[in-house]
KETOR-82025 format. One record per residue (C-alpha): x, y, z. Coordinates in pm, whole numbers, padded with zeros to 5 digits, always signed. Example, Ala and Ser with C-alpha at 12.3 -4.5 7.8 and 13.67 -1.06 7.14 Angstrom:
2
+01230-00450+00780 +01367-00106+00714 
END
This chain:
1089
+00000+00000+00000 +00124+00348-00087 +00140+00551+00235 +00165+00927+00175 +00319+00996+00517 +00596+00750+00440 +00632+00899+00092 +00702+01236+00247 +00958+01096+00490 +01073+00747+00385 +01277+00513+00603 +01657+00511+00594 +01672+00201+00377 +01531+00396+00083 +01789+00674+00081 +02112+00724-00109 +02374+00466-00007 +02707+00567-00163 +03035+00385-00166 +03227+00576+00100 +03587+00545-00013 +03824+00521+00281 +04126+00647+00090 +04326+00851+00340 +04450+00869+00696 +04101+00797+00840 +04108+01031+01140 +03819+00963+01374 +03725+01330+01403 +03698+01354+01024 +03507+01024+01003 +03251+01164+01247 +03226+01496+01063 +03168+01326+00729 +02896+01097+00868 +02725+01401+01020 +02742+01574+00681 +02580+01274+00514 +02302+01260+00769 +02236+01631+00729 +02194+01591+00352 +01955+01294+00383 +02218+01040+00280 +02081+00761+00497 +02345+00491+00466 +02675+00398+00307 +02889+00110+00188 +03218+00126+00375 +03493+00066+00118 +03864+00019+00180 +04023+00196-00115 +04363+00274-00262 +04523+00566-00080 +04418+00441+00265 +04696+00438+00526 +04522+00208+00776 +04633-00157+00727 +04338-00353+00594 +04190-00619+00824 +04421-00514+01110 +04291-00442+01459 +04326-00074+01377 +04107-00126+01070 +03829-00286+01269 +03852-00018+01539 +03799+00249+01273 +03509+00055+01120 +03337+00009+01455 +03382+00378+01533 +03209+00466+01204 +02930+00217+01276 +02872+00368+01620 +02850+00720+01476 +02617+00601+01198 +02390+00438+01456 +02353+00771+01638 +02220+00918+01314 +01996+00616+01238 +02195+00538+00926 +02249+00198+00764 +02598+00057+00712 +02689-00203+00454 +03025-00379+00455 +03227-00399+00135 +03419-00724+00132 +03750-00632-00034 +04047-00397-00059 +04035-00248-00317 +03841-00469-00568 +03739-00710-00724 +03622-00929-00438 +03770-01264-00349 +04131-01175-00260 +04102-01061+00105 +04357-00793+00027 +04580-01048-00150 +04584-01302+00134 +04378-01571-00040 +04630-01649-00313 +04907-01656-00054 +04712-01924+00130 +04610-02101-00193 +04877-02056-00461 +04688-02308-00674 +04387-02073-00674 +04556-01807-00884 +04330-01750-01180 +04428-01913-01509 +04394-01786-01861 +04343-01996-02173 +04601-01923-02446 +04539-02030-02804 +04816-02043-03064 +04773-02142-03430 +05030-02174-03708 +04992-02292-04067 +05245-02552-04185 +05325-02677-04534 +05352-03054-04578 +05688-03231-04539 +05838-02926-04371 +05959-02889-04018 +05741-02669-03800 +05879-02490-03498 +05612-02303-03301 +05682-02096-02991 +05407-02115-02731 +05346-01922-02409 +05467-02079-02086 +05184-02286-01943 +05027-02625-01907 +04949-02785-02242 +04583-02886-02258 +04540-02950-02630 +04789-02974-02913 +04676-03100-03250 +04777-03065-03612 +04470-03054-03834 +04486-03114-04212 +04329-02854-04440 +04119-02943-04742 +04329-02865-05050 +04040-02692-05230 +03819-02534-04965 +04077-02485-04692 +03831-02639-04447 +03981-02790-04134 +03932-03167-04112 +03924-03205-03736 +03829-03572-03754 +04174-03640-03901 +04372-03422-03661 +04698-03558-03518 +04791-03514-03153 +05131-03340-03132 +05170-03309-02755 +05470-03539-02763 +05640-03298-03002 +05638-03022-02742 +05932-02943-02518 +06064-02626-02360 +06352-02389-02423 +06496-02084-02251 +06461-01827-02528 +06628-01517-02382 +07013-01511-02366 +07161-01343-02058 +07521-01212-02036 +07650-01126-01689 +07971-00943-01599 +08035-01140-01284 +08127-01490-01186 +08152-01725-00892 +08532-01698-00856 +08807-01444-00906 +08925-01639-01211 +08615-01589-01420 +08422-01260-01439 +08184-01341-01722 +07884-01571-01726 +07624-01682-01977 +07269-01774-01874 +06931-01813-02040 +06595-01693-01919 +06224-01684-02005 +06109-02043-02070 +05874-02113-02360 +05701-02424-02483 +05819-02522-02831 +05643-02743-03086 +05897-02920-03305 +05711-03129-03564 +05753-03243-03924 +05423-03226-04111 +05307-03503-04347 +05214-03414-04704 +04947-03147-04754 +04862-02828-04569 +04821-02828-04193 +04744-02602-03901 +04887-02659-03556 +04646-02558-03279 +04759-02544-02918 +04567-02447-02604 +04766-02380-02289 +04659-02298-01936 +04866-02006-01812 +04860-01802-01495 +04737-01442-01493 +05034-01236-01377 +04960-00878-01473 +04629-00795-01308 +04558-00477-01111 +04661-00434-00748 +04812-00775-00671 +04949-00883-01008 +04731-01191-01005 +04368-01268-00925 +04179-01554-00765 +03978-01829-00932 +03618-01788-00806 +03546-02151-00900 +03799-02269-00640 +03567-02371-00358 +03835-02402-00090 +03990-02064-00174 +03651-01896-00159 +03592-02054+00183 +03925-01906+00291 +03818-01565+00156 +03510-01581+00378 +03716-01695+00676 +03972-01416+00633 +03721-01138+00567 +03364-01213+00669 +03449-01413+00980 +03684-01136+01098 +03395-00890+01072 +03177-01132+01268 +03438-01159+01543 +03470-00782+01576 +03127-00643+01486 +02869-00918+01532 +02670-00712+01783 +02588-00465+01503 +02477-00731+01253 +02116-00701+01148 +02094-00367+01326 +02311-00084+01196 +02509-00322+00974 +02264-00450+00714 +02468-00669+00483 +02771-00748+00273 +02853-00622-00077 +03060-00823-00324 +03205-00662-00634 +03303-00769-00986 +03454-01110-00913 +03454-01332-01223 +03672-01527-01462 +03886-01307-01685 +04012-01329-02040 +03882-01380-02390 +03817-01748-02312 +03717-01760-01942 +03883-02064-01788 +03927-02252-01466 +04117-02579-01414 +03805-02685-01223 +03614-02706-01552 +03789-03030-01646 +03678-03251-01353 +03337-03080-01330 +03247-03145-01694 +03391-03495-01672 +03167-03575-01377 +02852-03398-01497 +02862-03461-01873 +03094-03762-01903 +03383-03642-02122 +03712-03450-02109 +03658-03093-02227 +04028-03071-02318 +03967-03298-02615 +03722-03048-02761 +03879-02710-02689 +03900-02634-03061 +03520-02612-03061 +03548-02301-02844 +03683-02125-03153 +03574-02323-03457 +03266-02501-03588 +03295-02875-03640 +02969-03057-03703 +02670-03094-03473 +02874-03147-03156 +02990-02785-03119 +02666-02641-02968 +02658-02902-02692 +03028-02860-02603 +02993-02482-02593 +02679-02502-02384 +02852-02733-02134 +03155-02499-02120 +02950-02191-02031 +02707-02378-01806 +02999-02526-01613 +03129-02174-01563 +02787-02067-01438 +02725-02356-01200 +03077-02375-01059 +03098-02001-00995 +02754-01983-00840 +02809-02273-00602 +03174-02209-00514 +03132-01837-00452 +02778-01702-00438 +02626-01987-00239 +02903-01984+00021 +02876-01608+00077 +02494-01630+00081 +02500-01908+00340 +02738-01710+00561 +02511-01403+00542 +02208-01617+00626 +02392-01752+00930 +02448-01401+01064 +02121-01239+00961 +02276-01019+00695 +02173-00950+00337 +02399-01042+00047 +02418-00800-00244 +02634-00879-00545 +02739-00663-00839 +02918-00912-01061 +02960-01004-01425 +02757-01316-01493 +02737-01597-01745 +02357-01582-01733 +02095-01390-01535 +02037-01675-01293 +02391-01638-01158 +02253-01412-00885 +02003-01666-00756 +02166-01644-00413 +02163-01264-00392 +01924-01123-00133 +01953-00801-00334 +02051-00847-00700 +02290-00577-00811 +02429-00423-01126 +02652-00144-01253 +02500+00118-01484 +02438+00492-01541 +02779+00643-01604 +02729+00930-01847 +02668+01300-01871 +02338+01453-01962 +02281+01476-02336 +02303+01117-02454 +01992+01006-02641 +01772+00732-02499 +01855+00522-02804 +02227+00560-02726 +02168+00462-02363 +01965+00153-02448 +02227+00032-02695 +02518+00096-02460 +02394-00121-02176 +02162-00374-02333 +02388-00676-02383 +02561-00660-02044 +02411-00885-01780 +02548-00656-01507 +02502-00316-01672 +02147-00353-01804 +01929-00225-01517 +01620-00386-01670 +01781-00728-01625 +01861-00654-01261 +01507-00539-01178 +01361-00835-01369 +01578-01074-01172 +01480-00913-00843 +01110-00964-00922 +01161-01323-01034 +01361-01414-00724 +01092-01266-00501 +01321-00991-00373 +01214-00644-00258 +01510-00445-00383 +01721-00409-00698 +02051-00223-00664 +02254-00034-00920 +02603+00101-00859 +02614+00420-01062 +02805+00736-01157 +03165+00610-01161 +03390+00784-01413 +03128+01044-01509 +03400+01292-01415 +03419+01614-01220 +03171+01797-01444 +02887+01580-01311 +02601+01789-01171 +02297+01716-00958 +02098+01740-01281 +02309+01458-01425 +02247+01250-01114 +01871+01309-01112 +01848+01227-01484 +02017+00893-01429 +01815+00816-01114 +01496+00873-01313 +01611+00635-01582 +01704+00363-01334 +01376+00406-01148 +01179+00375-01471 +01356+00043-01527 +01252-00074-01179 +01566-00004-00976 +01495+00101-00617 +01830+00086-00436 +02069+00362-00543 +02437+00300-00474 +02642+00603-00577 +03005+00570-00681 +03130+00747-00476 +03190+00966-00173 +03566+01016-00126 +03703+01056+00226 +03968+01278+00069 +04073+01419-00268 +04434+01437-00156 +04664+01441-00462 +04642+01132-00681 +04354+00961-00498 +04111+01210-00655 +04159+01028-00986 +03993+00707-00864 +03707+00692-01117 +03565+01030-01009 +03364+01225-00924 +03328+01241-00551 +02974+01366-00503 +03054+01451-00146 +03131+01753+00072 +03429+01851-00146 +03197+01953-00430 +03048+02304-00425 +02698+02168-00484 +02712+01968-00160 +02529+02254+00015 +02225+02165-00198 +02262+01786-00181 +01965+01740+00052 +01742+01805-00248 +01886+01497-00420 +01877+01301-00093 +01506+01365-00047 +01428+01305-00413 +01612+00974-00424 +01461+00824-00111 +01108+00913-00222 +01171+00763-00563 +01315+00451-00402 +01011+00418-00176 +00769+00450-00468 +00958+00186-00667 +00976-00049-00366 +00605-00057-00289 +00336-00224-00496 +00395-00434-00806 +00520-00325-01148 +00272-00379-01430 +00479-00601-01659 +00260-00871-01814 +00521-00950-02080 +00833-01163-02039 +01103-01170-02307 +01303-01490-02307 +01677-01434-02294 +01849-01610-02587 +02159-01656-02370 +02225-02020-02452 +02188-01946-02826 +02449-01674-02790 +02676-01915-02602 +02663-02166-02883 +02766-01888-03122 +03071-01815-02903 +02954-01495-02737 +03141-01410-02417 +02876-01303-02162 +03137-01128-01947 +03203-00881-02228 +02850-00803-02347 +02834-01114-02563 +03119-01018-02795 +03223-01286-03041 +03533-01487-02945 +03545-01743-03225 +03731-01748-03555 +03451-01783-03810 +03324-01462-03975 +03004-01630-04096 +02928-01745-03743 +03004-01398-03609 +02754-01251-03853 +02488-01494-03732 +02562-01402-03373 +02520-01033-03447 +02186-01101-03616 +02061-01295-03313 +02171-01017-03081 +02016-00745-03296 +01678-00916-03321 +01671-00964-02944 +01764-00600-02885 +01514-00476-03144 +01227-00650-02966 +01322-00505-02629 +01395-00153-02755 +01061-00136-02934 +00871-00263-02632 +01044+00002-02421 +00981+00296-02654 +00618+00190-02713 +00556+00169-02335 +00483-00205-02330 +00674-00290-02017 +00839-00628-01987 +01087-00837-01791 +01388-01027-01918 +01361-01398-01838 +01642-01651-01813 +01526-01997-01935 +01672-02144-01615 +01436-01928-01409 +01150-01996-01649 +01186-02364-01565 +01091-02282-01203 +00764-02104-01295 +00429-02195-01144 +00159-02222-01410 -00203-02130-01351 -00493-02014-01568 -00333-01823-01859 -00046-01709-01637 +00299-01804-01519 +00433-01684-01185 +00801-01665-01099 +00871-01515-00757 +00685-01181-00742 +00642-01163-01120 +00335-01278-01311 +00320-01295-01691 +00039-01363-01935 +00251-01328-02250 +00593-01465-02339 +00791-01330-02634 +01069-01548-02772 +01331-01381-02994 +01504-01589-03261 +01678-01877-03081 +01883-02171-03202 +01842-02387-02891 +01641-02419-02573 +01697-02612-02253 +01446-02896-02226 +01322-02796-01879 +01241-02448-02011 +01052-02591-02308 +00845-02818-02084 +00739-02515-01880 +00655-02315-02195 +00440-02605-02313 +00254-02611-01981 +00200-02236-02005 +00054-02267-02354 -00170-02554-02245 -00297-02339-01957 -00404-02068-02200 -00095-01850-02187 +00021-01667-02498 +00363-01726-02653 +00492-01539-02958 +00806-01680-03120 +00995-01472-03372 +01193-01583-03674 +01371-01893-03557 +01283-02200-03350 +01539-02427-03178 +01738-02672-03389 +02067-02715-03196 +02102-03002-02949 +02244-02887-02616 +02111-03164-02390 +02010-03526-02427 +01641-03485-02506 +01536-03609-02849 +01236-03504-03053 +01158-03167-02897 +01234-02979-03221 +00941-03137-03404 +00717-03089-03102 +00806-02719-03082 +00727-02665-03450 +00391-02836-03425 +00304-02638-03112 +00350-02317-03314 +00136-02438-03605 +00415-02569-03832 +00461-02913-03978 +00715-03123-03790 +00943-03131-04096 +00891-02766-04192 +01203-02580-04285 +01251-02241-04122 +01448-02010-04350 +01552-01744-04102 +01910-01699-04221 +01860-01684-04598 +01485-01709-04658 +01273-01478-04868 +01081-01205-04691 +00706-01257-04664 +00412-01048-04555 +00427-01134-04187 +00071-01033-04113 -00044-01286-04373 +00194-01573-04307 +00237-01592-03931 +00120-01925-03793 -00077-02021-03484 -00099-02356-03312 -00409-02508-03158 -00369-02275-02862 -00212-01929-02824 +00128-02022-02965 +00215-01790-03255 +00518-01799-03482 +00618-01490-03685 +00834-01616-03978 +01059-01312-04012 +01403-01349-04165 +01737-01223-04038 +01718-00923-04272 +01348-00850-04244 +01276-00476-04202 +01231-00378-03841 +00906-00190-03905 +00738-00497-04055 +00851-00721-03771 +00736-00487-03497 +00407-00400-03667 +00317-00767-03680 +00433-00837-03325 +00241-00546-03177 -00077-00629-03365 -00069-00975-03211 +00028-00846-02867 -00262-00599-02870 -00505-00884-02941 -00404-01063-02622 -00318-00775-02386 -00565-00505-02296 -00390-00192-02172 -00583+00024-01927 -00327+00302-01956 -00177+00447-02272 +00079+00723-02314 +00122+00920-02633 +00372+01195-02713 +00255+01462-02953 +00543+01427-03200 +00591+01053-03128 +00932+01126-02976 +01111+00814-02852 +01268+00985-02554 +01038+00867-02274 +01046+00584-02025 +00737+00466-01841 +00673+00248-01541 +00328+00165-01404 +00284+00019-01055 -00021-00115-00872 -00088-00120-00500 -00315-00328-00278 -00577-00054-00242 -00625-00027-00622 -00406+00280-00630 -00177+00301-00932 +00115+00524-01016 +00256+00602-01359 +00611+00732-01370 +00703+00916-01691 +01055+01034-01762 +01165+01251-02052 +01524+01138-02098 +01626+01391-02362 +01679+01763-02395 +01369+01877-02585 +01036+01987-02436 +00733+01774-02523 +00357+01769-02496 +00195+01436-02420 -00132+01273-02317 -00198+00998-02068 -00514+00794-02130 -00679+00598-01847 -00979+00366-01892 -01074+00341-01524 -01373+00564-01469 -01414+00642-01100 -01071+00777-01025 -00889+01077-00884 -00573+01182-01062 -00298+01363-00874 +00067+01443-00920 +00318+01332-00658 +00596+01586-00631 +00901+01370-00562 +01112+01674-00483 +00883+01815-00211 +00673+01514-00109 +00352+01701-00181 +00046+01571-00365 -00110+01806-00619 -00450+01764-00793 -00457+01735-01173 -00734+01815-01416 -00825+01544-01668 -01097+01529-01932 -01343+01242-01984 -01357+01148-02355 -01577+00857-02471 -01457+00573-02245 -01142+00713-02088 -00982+00998-01903 -00731+01212-02091 -00461+01394-01897 -00258+01652-02088 +00102+01685-01971 +00383+01923-02057 +00741+01808-02014 +01045+02033-01994 +01379+01888-02108 +01480+01596-01883 +01167+01638-01670 +00990+01346-01505 +00640+01330-01362 +00483+01087-01118 +00108+01046-01164 -00108+00884-00896 -00441+00723-00987 -00668+00634-00697 -01031+00551-00642 -01259+00852-00656 -01369+00992-00322 -01565+01280-00479 -01823+01291-00755 -01637+01464-01033 -01268+01482-01106 -01329+01795-01312 -01424+01993-01001 -01058+02066-00938 -00962+02414-01042 -00612+02457-01171 -00444+02758-01013 -00320+03012-01265 +00030+03151-01268 +00176+03414-01498 +00502+03320-01669 +00770+03586-01629 +01051+03530-01879 +01392+03686-01831 +01670+03658-02085 +01968+03482-01927 +02191+03649-02185 +02182+04009-02073 +02409+04237-01876 +02450+04110-01519 +02656+04238-01230 +02873+03948-01118 +03060+03864-00798 +03218+03531-00701 +03132+03448-00340 +03452+03253-00278 +03811+03334-00365 +03917+03270-00723 +04185+03009-00797 +04466+02989-01050 +04552+02631-01141 +04919+02555-01207 +04926+02209-01365 +05186+02253-01638 +05555+02279-01549 +05887+02307-01724 +06072+02005-01585 +06452+02031-01579 +06711+01780-01465 +07008+02011-01383 +07264+01734-01367 +07177+01624-01721 +07242+01937-01922 +06967+02020-02166 +06718+01763-02037 +06397+01961-02000 +06038+01926-02107 +05692+02073-02039 +05499+01821-01829 +05166+01793-01653 +05142+01740-01278 +05169+01362-01237 +05419+01107-01105 +05782+01155-01203 +05799+00829-01394 +05505+00939-01609 +05672+01275-01663 +05984+01088-01775 +05777+00929-02051 +05720+01281-02185 +06085+01370-02132 +06203+01057-02317 +06047+01184-02640 +06303+01467-02647 +06604+01371-02435 +06796+01078-02294 +06695+00975-01943 +06908+00934-01632 +06899+00558-01592 +07091+00291-01407 +07130-00080-01472 +07091-00358-01220 +07113-00734-01252 +07033-01019-01016 +07257-01323-01059 +07134-01539-01347 +06858-01300-01461 +06830-01038-01738 +06953-00684-01692 +06697-00442-01549 +06690-00074-01632 +06571+00173-01368 +06587+00544-01311 +06916+00649-01152 +06775+00774-00823 +06826+01007-00648 +06774+01263-00926 +06784+01640-00886 +06482+01805-01045 +06341+02150-01099 +05979+02226-01190 +05896+02579-01306 +05565+02747-01378 +05509+03115-01450 +05223+03359-01439 +05197+03734-01487 +05036+03982-01252 +04864+04272-01419 +04671+04385-01111 +04828+04288-00780 +04567+04113-00562 +04510+04226-00204 +04501+03864-00084 +04703+03577-00226 +04764+03226-00093 +04930+02912-00219 +04695+02612-00199 +04792+02250-00253 +04695+01901-00146 +04896+01761+00143 +05058+01504-00088 +05068+01709-00409 +05447+01726-00385 +05626+01399-00313 +05997+01366-00237 +06260+01592-00084 +06134+01900-00260 +06073+02260-00161 +05877+02544-00317 +06012+02881-00420 +05815+03188-00526 +06029+03430-00727 +06341+03271-00579 +06229+03285-00215 +06162+02959-00034 +05808+02910+00096 +05848+02838+00466 +05662+02516+00545 +05617+02637+00901 +05390+02912+00771 +05163+02663+00594 +04858+02521+00766 +04587+02268+00694 +04259+02433+00590 +03954+02315+00402 +03938+02484+00062 +03791+02195-00137 +03924+01913+00085 +04028+01872+00447 +04377+01775+00327 +04441+02113+00164 +04750+02307+00272 +04735+02687+00258 +05016+02940+00284 +05004+03320+00255 +05228+03427-00034 +05093+03779-00081 +05421+03952+00005 +05610+03725-00238 +05397+03814-00543 +05512+04098-00766 +05388+04296-01061 +05486+04137-01394 +05614+03782-01430 +05618+03551-01131 +05797+03218-01109 +05683+02921-00901 +05959+02663-00870 +05965+02323-00702 +06313+02176-00671 +06504+01910-00487 +06562+01535-00508 +06339+01259-00643 +06396+00911-00497 +06104+00704-00633 +05897+00668-00949 +05584+00799-00778 +05736+01121-00647 +05755+01469-00798 +05483+01730-00849 +05199+01482-00877 +04905+01722-00850 +04845+02086-00947 +04938+02378-00725 +04694+02665-00686 +04710+03036-00620 +04403+03168-00438 +04293+03527-00409 +04078+03818-00521 +04176+03832-00885 +04048+03747-01229 +04239+03533-01478 +04311+03601-01845 +04543+03412-02078 +04798+03526-02332 +04812+03378-02679 +05061+03117-02557 +04824+03038-02265 +05033+03199-01993 +04794+03297-01710 +04758+03664-01623 +04615+03782-01291 +04389+04081-01345 +04084+04244-01191 +03786+04033-01095 +03500+04050-01345 +03230+04300-01258 +02987+04229-01538 +02872+03923-01727 +02652+03890-02035 +02506+03555-01925 +02454+03340-01618 +02541+03026-01819 +02903+02915-01786 +03189+02893-01856 +03271+03236-01721 +03533+03481-01836 +03813+03553-01584 +03689+03262-01367 +03811+02959-01565 +03904+02744-01262 +03646+02878-01019 +03460+02628-00803 +03188+02763-00579 +02894+03001-00597 +02876+03307-00823 +02633+03588-00753 +02463+03756-01050 +02235+04056-01024 +02046+04287-01255 +01745+04515-01261 +01445+04400-01460 +01166+04636-01551 +00800+04529-01525 +00558+04764-01694 +00248+04601-01551 +00215+04355-01268 +00059+04013-01337 -00309+03982-01252 -00259+03638-01104 -00165+03586-00740 +00155+03407-00833 +00412+03403-01109 +00656+03154-01257 +01001+03287-01342 +01178+03126-01635 +01497+03213-01819 +01535+03211-02194 +01869+03120-02360 +01905+02869-02078 +01907+02530-02253 +02269+02451-02161 +02235+02541-01796 +02255+02233-01571 +02395+02369-01245 +02229+02460-00915 +02073+02807-00903 +01895+03009-00637 +01681+03300-00756 +01607+03601-00535 +01359+03869-00639 +01352+04197-00449 +01517+04026-00153 +01277+03728-00148 +01431+03388-00223 +01233+03174-00466 +01441+02871-00372 +01711+02660-00530 +01661+02456-00846 +01911+02179-00906 +01758+02032-01219 +01501+02082-01492 +01244+02227-01504 +01423+02545-01401 +01103+02726-01298 +01085+02942-00988 +00746+03013-00827 +00675+03337-00642 +00396+03551-00504 +00306+03846-00725 +00300+04063-00412 +00681+04068-00401 +00700+04232-00746 +00697+04602-00820 +00592+04796-01123 +00908+04940-01272 +01247+04814-01161 +01286+04481-00981 +01615+04341-00854 +01675+03985-00968 +01963+03792-00815 +02084+03449-00922 +02333+03242-00722 +02488+02975-00943 +02679+02688-00783 +02902+02484-01012 +03129+02179-00991 +03498+02104-00940 +03577+02027-01304 +03749+02357-01378 +03954+02353-01060 +04063+01989-01060 +04084+01920-01433 +04115+02261-01599 +03822+02163-01821 +03464+02258-01889 +03192+02040-02035 +03076+02155-02376 +02714+02039-02413 +02699+02103-02785 +02979+01853-02860 +02942+01637-02548 +03313+01669-02474 +03543+01816-02213 +03741+02116-02332 +04035+02314-02198 +03913+02616-02001 +04212+02812-02126 +04097+02767-02483 +03737+02877-02458 +03656+02984-02809 +03700+03360-02815 +03442+03409-03085 +03201+03211-02867 +03269+03447-02579 +03218+03749-02800 +02884+03607-02914 +02790+03571-02550 +02883+03934-02503 +03201+03905-02296 +03436+04196-02339 +03705+04141-02602 +03996+03947-02460 +04307+04150-02512 +04597+03991-02691 +04838+03991-02402 
END
């Protein structure tokens, strides 16, 4: 039941739950302050994540003391805490301890090597170092070039190993010999003389992953014993230390991104598992994971992927789930999967989606995420329903970058909500932005960002949206069968969005056709507001069948749509047959199963006859002639329909036929139509126990639209739920023939939540819509301007010199010294040293310590009254000191002060600044690769910034006027904070209505937070579209009115030196803002300095 009191103030579980990155020193005072900040902004929980940059040893007593301190503070604020099970990620390593305990559990990778050999010639093939699983020479047909695998010769016995890298060493074991020769780098070598004819040698080897992030290697999640050790080392330690909080403040455990890696995902555990379950040695058939060879390939490929699925699920997911059950915690997983059913053991299914800036079309969004089992939010919400779960989680926003706004966040939240997501996990809140840690897939949407002061608006919005999407039941009578096993048998890797991994171009083309037809069906259902769920055949096999319906968990379907498929698991088919026999409707498209993947015989003929075809009928999907689908679709004795489209059939014909059939079997009580038929909307309809319904409508693109919502229920009251304020507002609809018609206007990116409830009054039309006069003000006019915080000059480009190496110098960006050396190497020789361990190859390293000098310059045209140096605490690494115009900056005069982060260091340098050119120099010794000037330095003060033609910064007067309130802003290229704009606006005649709505024209590219004040009266802050401000007419005056606008921006200019250009959807250098563009906006001409 939808409770309006709860809607206004939902429980903590519905609020924003970000990843809170513990990436610094983790001082308890700062931990407490940050939790208090979250609570104040309606962030009602967090996932506590150990992250790179943290100085507290992971899983130490100190670690658990810090965690418990945070849990205690969170409890005081009635916040939820979720434990993240790894440092950093992916899960399964226990901070690297698992592979130390289980060296045999290091993840393997499958290498494939092929070489063509002419007959009667000796072949010598170098292979990677690894365990040989398969080595065969296959003859090629002399005419067609086809591989004759049945006549392949095993060449394992022709493989040996050699050390392939010679090593010379200028040292010996005695004083009599000072030179030695060694070899290094072992390789497997095939040495084989081919018989007559043409041959190919194919070898598969099992090698160890040795170049993975963080620990060099990664763990095999199919290794049951290693996964048990992971739980013992991580989860059990939490239980020992924090059990008293379990099920109270601590709600559950999050696992992240663990899976098998590589083009051909592999585990040594596949071999015994497949041997036991399917009765053969998969190593004998590894060639079928790349090439077609008769009718056996589909079954082998199916067994390969299904083994991956079952092993991973039981070895990892089930063990973690069982541990959580034991301790009363919930298990949430965000992991790549082989098929949807991989998350059967998740109490909260999770995914990873929504990582883009405003401006992408809905079509682009749908295509980007569709094929990923972890990134498609529709799959996650479908799975949650089918498993009978209450929540569906999406981790979102990573790598959107520092230009991300609250408008961006709200746009993505709306999209996820429309897809059925109701648990919003933001990536991320950073404990600190100190130096390099700020580059960990930003942004941090936390207290460092200027818009944090307005974050409560997003906090309230998100928790109300989550509550709405958690109550009631989504109206999704349609299930679309996932063709996952058909994609497997066409060598699609599910971990990489079903990309093709085989070697056959014709097979690849077939795979792409299967994928496209599947996507077409789902995209068209989405953009025609026929909501549906994805359905894994494995979950379908668990359905309960009743009169014309199938029920799986909380989901109930009356219609099943099957895209073109080449195979189907027998258990799934048996359930489909029951559904059809019970009166359910099934619509199959284009292709019915013909590949054998299990042992059942005869189901192909049965399937054809069920759909009204003869048992021997030939289906010409791949190369057949196109027919009139409305004329030639077939229907079995019951509601089983087959649409005989071909692979190349026009989309419009296919969808027209499908929808005509769908409309015959599904009666829609609600219809939504956009005036210009724009395909930019998402819709979700939900029903509640008291016959209340809601319809959520989201305009996902940047154009305004007019639309109509049609409702066939007669005795209803229609209201709008304001998700931002929690208020319920009456709406006026018109009764036409047999339905209500509600006219709706949508601003760019606007969403509306419509509530439909049983009528408690006689006539819905009795509501009177209050009138409001629209007051339009041109955003591009002359405004007085004043930044409310100090301006900042960003120094991120330095002339790097190595004094001891003559002319070695280069312009570099602030980053680690070793990365700067990469730039230097393009122009000069590097200071290197050579080192060799006995019996191994020579290693080349930088010849530390190295004397360095970094120089940056800026000019001062107008000397500021206040001037400070600002830097992150670890922006300069090594034995280095800073000089301003030759004078050393005394570190004793520097102090820690929050500018944009609590780890900022500030020093007054006003007396050191002079008129004309100023030089900032950082010099001293570098001792490690990661030292140097690794992050920009800043100059803070009351000045404006111009640039010369060669982009040298010039400090000048602050701007006093601006021709627009839409950024970027002249003289404030790096500014992060709030800017105050003001102008006088003349009103000749006051509105006759009691209220007015203020709107700005020339405002389409404004996506920041803005507060509007009219004649001293605040109209509030708007953080997203529609940017409309409501006010009482009584505050206006005839004649001149003072309009103030306070714009709060992001950190992108300050931290990256960029601005986001909406027109091109790219980041651009703030120093290179097109001057003609500025002139068009009305900025004063920039002088050629």
